[in-house]
C-alpha positions in Angstrom: -24.0 -56.7 -42.3 -26.2 -55.0 -39.8 -28.9 -54.2 -42.2 -29.2 -57.8 -43.5 -29.6 -58.9 -39.8 -32.5 -56.4 -39.3 -34.2 -57.6 -42.6 -34.3 -61.2 -41.3 -35.3 -60.2 -37.8 -38.3 -62.5 -36.4 -41.3 -60.4 -36.2 -43.2 -60.2 -33.2 -46.6 -58.8 -34.7 -49.2 -61.5 -35.6 -49.3 -60.5 -39.2 -51.6 -63.6 -39.9 -54.1 -62.5 -37.3 -54.2 -58.9 -38.7 -54.4 -60.1 -42.2 -57.4 -62.5 -41.5 -59.3 -59.7 -39.6 -59.0 -57.3 -42.5 -59.7 -60.1 -44.9 -63.1 -60.8 -43.4 -63.9 -57.1 -43.2 -63.0 -56.4 -47.0 -64.9 -59.6 -48.0 -68.2 -57.8 -47.0 -67.7 -54.9 -49.7 -65.7 -56.7 -52.3 -68.8 -57.1 -54.5 -69.9 -53.5 -54.0 -66.7 -52.3 -55.4 -66.7 -54.6 -58.3 -70.3 -53.9 -59.2 -69.8 -50.3 -59.2 -66.3 -50.0 -60.8 -65.0 -48.2 -57.8 -61.5 -48.0 -56.3 -61.1 -49.6 -52.8 -60.5 -46.4 -51.0 -62.0 -47.2 -47.7 -59.9 -50.4 -47.7 -56.7 -48.3 -48.3 -57.5 -46.4 -45.4 -57.8 -49.5 -43.3 -54.3 -50.6 -44.6 -52.9 -47.3 -43.7 -54.4 -47.5 -40.1 -52.9 -50.9 -39.7 -49.6 -49.6 -41.2 -49.4 -52.3 -43.8 -47.8 -49.9 -46.3 -44.7 -49.9 -44.1 -44.9 -53.4 -42.4 -41.9 -54.6 -44.5 -39.6 -51.7 -43.6 -37.3 -52.6 -40.8 -38.2 -51.5 -37.4 -34.8 -49.6 -37.1 -36.4 -47.4 -39.9 -39.8 -47.1 -38.2 -41.5 -50.1 -39.9 -43.1 -53.1 -38.8 -40.1 -55.5 -39.7 -42.4 -58.0 -41.2 -40.4 -60.5 -43.1 -40.7 -61.1 -47.0 -42.4 -64.5 -46.5 -44.9 -63.1 -43.7 -45.9 -60.2 -46.1 -46.4 -62.6 -49.1 -48.7 -64.4 -46.6 -50.5 -61.3 -45.7 -51.3 -60.6 -49.4 -52.5 -64.1 -49.9 -54.9 -63.9 -46.9 -56.1 -60.5 -47.8 -56.9 -61.7 -51.3 -59.3 -64.3 -49.9 -61.4 -61.4 -48.8 -60.9 -58.8 -51.6 -58.6 -59.6 -54.5 -58.5 -56.0 -55.8 -57.2 -54.6 -52.5 -54.5 -57.3 -52.1 -53.4 -56.6 -55.8 -53.3 -53.0 -55.5 -51.2 -53.3 -52.3 -48.9 -55.8 -53.9 -47.9 -53.1 -56.5 -46.7 -50.8 -53.6 -45.1 -53.6 -51.8 -42.9 -54.9 -54.6 -41.4 -51.4 -54.9 -40.6 -51.5 -51.2 -39.2 -54.9 -51.6 -36.8 -53.8 -54.4 -35.5 -51.0 -52.0 -35.2 -53.4 -49.1 -32.9 -55.6 -51.4 -31.0 -52.3 -52.1 -30.8 -51.9 -48.3 -29.4 -55.3 -47.9 -26.6 -54.5 -50.4 -25.7 -51.4 -48.5 -27.4 -48.9 -50.8 -28.6 -45.5 -49.6 -32.3 -46.1 -49.7 -32.9 -45.3 -45.9 -34.5 -41.8 -46.6 -37.1 -43.2 -48.6 -37.9 -46.2 -46.3 -38.1 -43.9 -43.4 -40.7 -41.6 -45.4 -42.6 -44.7 -46.1 -42.9 -45.5 -42.3 -43.3 -42.1 -41.0 -45.9 -41.0 -43.7 -47.5 -44.2 -44.7 -46.4 -43.2 -48.4 -48.2 -45.1 -51.1 -45.9 -46.0 -54.1 -47.4 -46.4 -57.5 -45.7 -48.5 -60.1 -45.7 -48.3 -64.0 -42.8 -50.7 -64.4 -44.8 -53.6 -65.9 -46.5 -51.4 -68.6 -43.3 -49.5 -69.2 -40.9 -52.7 -69.2 -37.9 -52.4 -71.3 -39.0 -49.9 -73.9 -40.7 -47.2 -71.5 -43.3 -44.9 -72.7 -43.5 -41.1 -72.7 -40.7 -38.7 -73.5 -38.2 -36.8 -71.7 -36.9 -33.3 -73.0 -33.8 -31.8 -71.5 -34.3 -28.4 -69.9 -32.6 -26.3 -67.5 -32.0 -28.2 -64.2 -33.7 -31.3 -65.4 -36.3 -32.6 -67.8 -39.8 -32.1 -69.0 -41.8 -35.3 -69.0 -44.8 -36.2 -71.3 -46.7 -39.4 -71.6 -49.5 -41.6 -70.6 -48.9 -44.3 -67.9 -51.3 -47.3 -67.9 -52.1 -49.8 -65.2 -51.3 -47.5 -62.4 -52.8 -49.4 -59.7 -54.0 -47.5 -56.5 -53.2 -44.2 -58.1 -56.1 -42.5 -56.8 -54.6 -42.8 -53.4 -51.1 -42.8 -54.3 -48.2 -40.5 -53.3 -45.2 -41.2 -55.5 -45.2 -42.6 -58.9 -42.2 -44.6 -59.6 -41.9 -44.5 -63.5 -39.7 -43.7 -66.4 -39.5 -41.8 -69.7 -37.3 -41.8 -72.9 -34.6 -39.3 -73.5 -33.2 -39.0 -76.9 -29.5 -38.5 -75.9 -27.3 -37.0 -78.4 -24.4 -39.3 -77.5 -25.9 -42.3 -76.2 -29.1 -42.6 -78.2 -32.5 -43.5 -76.7 -32.0 -43.6 -73.0 -34.6 -44.6 -70.4 -34.6 -42.3 -67.2 -36.1 -43.9 -64.0 -37.5 -41.5 -61.4 -40.0 -40.8 -58.6 -42.6 -38.3 -59.1 -45.2 -36.8 -56.7 -48.7 -37.7 -58.1 -49.8 -34.4 -56.9 -47.1 -32.4 -59.1 -48.0 -29.8 -61.5 -48.9 -31.5 -64.9 -49.8 -34.9 -63.4 -53.5 -36.1 -63.8 -55.6 -39.2 -63.6 -57.8 -40.4 -66.5 -60.7 -42.5 -65.6 -60.0 -45.6 -67.9 -60.1 -48.5 -65.6 -63.3 -50.2 -66.5 -62.5 -53.8 -66.9 -63.5 -57.5 -66.8 -61.7 -58.0 -63.4 -59.9 -56.5 -60.4 -62.1 -53.5 -61.0 -61.5 -52.2 -57.5 -57.7 -51.9 -58.1 -58.3 -48.4 -59.7 -55.6 -48.9 -62.2 -56.3 -46.0 -64.2 -54.1 -44.1 -66.7 -51.8 -41.3 -65.2 -51.2 -38.4 -67.6 -48.0 -36.5 -67.6 -48.1 -33.1 -69.3 -44.9 -31.2 -69.1 -44.0 -32.4 -65.8 -40.7 -31.2 -64.5 -38.3 -33.7 -62.9 -35.1 -32.5 -61.4 -31.9 -34.1 -62.9 -31.0 -35.3 -59.4 -34.2 -37.2 -59.2 -33.2 -39.6 -61.9 -32.3 -42.7 -60.0 -31.3 -44.9 -63.1 -30.4 -44.5 -66.7 -30.2 -47.4 -69.1 -30.2 -48.2 -72.8 -33.9 -48.5 -74.2 -35.0 -51.9 -75.2 -32.1 -53.8 -73.4 -32.5 -56.0 -70.5 -30.9 -54.2 -67.6 -29.6 -56.1 -64.3 -31.8 -54.4 -62.1 -34.8 -56.2 -63.9 -33.4 -59.3 -62.1 -34.0 -57.7 -58.8 -37.4 -56.5 -59.5 -38.6 -59.9 -61.1 -37.3 -61.8 -58.2 -39.0 -59.7 -55.4 -42.3 -58.8 -57.3 -43.5 -61.9 -58.6 -44.0 -63.9 -55.3 -45.6 -61.0 -53.8 -48.0 -60.6 -57.0 -48.6 -64.2 -57.3 -49.4 -64.6 -53.6 -52.7 -62.6 -54.3 -53.8 -65.0 -57.1 -53.1 -68.0 -55.0 -55.3 -66.4 -52.1 -58.1 -65.7 -54.7 -58.0 -69.6 -55.8 -58.1 -70.7 -52.2 -61.1 -68.4 -51.4 -62.9 -70.0 -54.4 -61.8 -73.6 -53.5 -63.4 -73.1 -50.0 -66.5 -71.5 -51.5 -66.8 -74.5 -53.8 -66.4 -77.0 -51.2 -69.1 -75.4 -49.2 -71.5 -75.1 -52.1 -71.4 -78.9 -52.9 -72.0 -80.3 -49.7 -75.7 -80.9 -50.5 -74.6 -83.3 -53.5 -71.8 -85.1 -51.8 -73.1 -88.3 -53.1 -73.0 -87.3 -56.7 -70.7 -90.0 -58.2 -68.9 -87.5 -60.4 -68.2 -85.1 -57.6 -65.0 -86.6 -56.4 -63.4 -86.4 -59.8 -64.2 -82.8 -60.1 -63.0 -82.0 -56.5 -60.0 -83.9 -57.2 -59.1 -81.9 -60.2 -59.8 -78.7 -58.3 -57.5 -79.6 -55.4 -54.7 -80.7 -57.5 -54.7 -77.5 -59.3 -54.7 -75.5 -56.3 -51.9 -77.4 -54.7 -50.0 -76.8 -57.9 -50.3 -73.1 -57.7 -49.4 -73.3 -53.9 -46.3 -75.2 -54.7 -45.2 -73.0 -57.3 -45.7 -70.0 -55.1 -43.6 -71.6 -52.2 -40.8 -72.2 -54.4 -41.0 -68.6 -55.8 -40.7 -67.4 -52.1 -37.9 -69.8 -51.4 -35.9 -68.4 -54.3 -36.5 -64.8 -53.2 -35.0 -66.0 -49.8 -35.8 -63.0 -47.8 -33.8 -60.7 -50.1 -30.9 -62.8 -49.7 -30.2 -63.7 -53.3 -27.7 -62.7 -56.1 -29.7 -61.4 -59.0 -29.1 -63.2 -62.3 -30.8 -64.2 -65.6 -31.0 -67.8 -64.3 -32.6 -66.7 -61.1 -35.2 -64.4 -63.1 -35.8 -67.5 -65.3 -36.6 -69.7 -62.5 -39.0 -67.3 -60.9 -40.6 -66.5 -64.1 -40.9 -70.1 -65.0 -42.9 -70.6 -61.6 -45.1 -67.7 -62.3 -46.2 -69.2 -65.3 -47.0 -72.5 -63.5 -48.9 -70.6 -60.9 -50.7 -68.5 -63.2 -51.9 -71.3 -65.2 -52.8 -73.4 -62.2 -54.9 -70.6 -60.4 -56.9 -70.1 -63.6 -57.3 -74.0 -63.9 -58.5 -74.1 -60.3 -61.2 -71.4 -61.0 -62.6 -73.1 -64.0 -62.6 -76.4 -62.0 -64.5 -74.5 -59.1 -67.1 -73.4 -61.7 -67.5 -76.8 -63.2 -67.8 -78.6 -59.8 -70.2 -75.9 -58.2 -72.4 -76.4 -61.6 -74.8 -74.0 -62.9 -75.2 -72.1 -59.7 -71.8 -70.7 -60.2 -72.9 -68.5 -63.0 -75.0 -66.6 -60.6 -73.2 -63.7 -59.3 -74.8 -64.2 -55.9 -72.5 -67.2 -55.2 -69.4 -65.2 -55.7 -67.3 -67.5 -58.0 -68.0 -65.5 -61.0 -66.2 -62.4 -59.7 -63.3 -64.6 -58.4 -63.1 -66.0 -62.0 -62.8 -62.8 -63.6 -60.3 -61.5 -61.1 -58.2 -64.6 -61.5 -57.6 -64.1 -65.3 -55.5 -61.0 -64.4 -52.7 -63.5 -63.4 -51.7 -64.1 -67.0 -50.9 -60.4 -68.0 -48.2 -59.8 -65.2 -44.6 -60.0 -66.5 -44.1 -62.3 -68.2 -46.9 -63.5 -70.0 -46.6 -67.2 -70.8 -45.4 -67.1 -74.4 -42.7 -64.2 -73.5 -41.6 -66.3 -70.4 -41.1 -69.4 -72.6 -38.9 -67.3 -75.0 -37.0 -65.6 -72.2 -36.2 -68.8 -70.4 -35.3 -70.5 -73.7 -33.0 -67.7 -74.4 -31.2 -67.9 -71.2 -30.7 -71.6 -71.7 -29.2 -70.8 -75.0 -27.0 -68.0 -73.6 -28.7 -65.5 -75.7 -29.8 -61.9 -74.5 -33.3 -62.0 -73.4 -35.9 -59.7 -75.2 -37.9 -59.4 -72.0 
């Protein structure tokens, strides 16, 4: 298929060089955003100027044509400078990636992808917090629905354009039905509540989005599904989203390891240091291996979604999340008491890395999911 060919086209841009330059620039202000609970607004302007919001969109649709693997690397390198910027960008990127998978299957998503390229649209996801049950209510009205609800963890919402979200409609025939739809974040009845005051990833601006009698036209509903039941499209979302998101956390772990290596040069003759560094390096290598396998499974959108594929992705997500957290803990131990000072920089990275455990699926839920798949039981998600 022509679309598949365009998605696999070798990109001529030097994405690594661009990511490195931006990462170095973002590193200078990462502490400022973190210390002051500020959204990385200026960094988002840099991302727009660099057209990174559309770099995965095929060139035939006006984008940069970056491969999936290239973009994972972009996020990993950006995270070495500012984890919050990279993580917020990954939330937009995984929505783009899901539409690129649809494009590879011949589904009519070109108009949205062209808009992303032409307007540098920023997509905001609420899927991880909505998950199978979704939140918010939908009331049927003439021509569409009235939506009410609170959407949490809306990363980048202060600079967002389209909210990709859902709500529950009490269908008189089908029962509780989840409606999925895009919504302009500037639509009447949409507001942002300043709630994102957290331990880590403070610069993502993942505030709550409030929906108060927001009108959604019936034709805007892109998907309907039974509430609380695993829908096949989750197999697509998990497969393309998790490698992008975990690329960010691996990048943070790599930055921490580099900082640690530099900080202990003065005590290289400490007889205990090789053991500590060895543990740190092994944990980091484990995370990098898990990430490489996740990217390989996604295979540049050339995969058939299934519960087994999702289980394989989520298992590696757990391995990567545990490994990056372990890496940071070993970095702190290796650097010693100096790591407790914010001035070194490890303290912020340690706080940021702990966000890895909360992305779908958290460890115990992943175990239940993978075990259910092994037994041929329907997953709870």
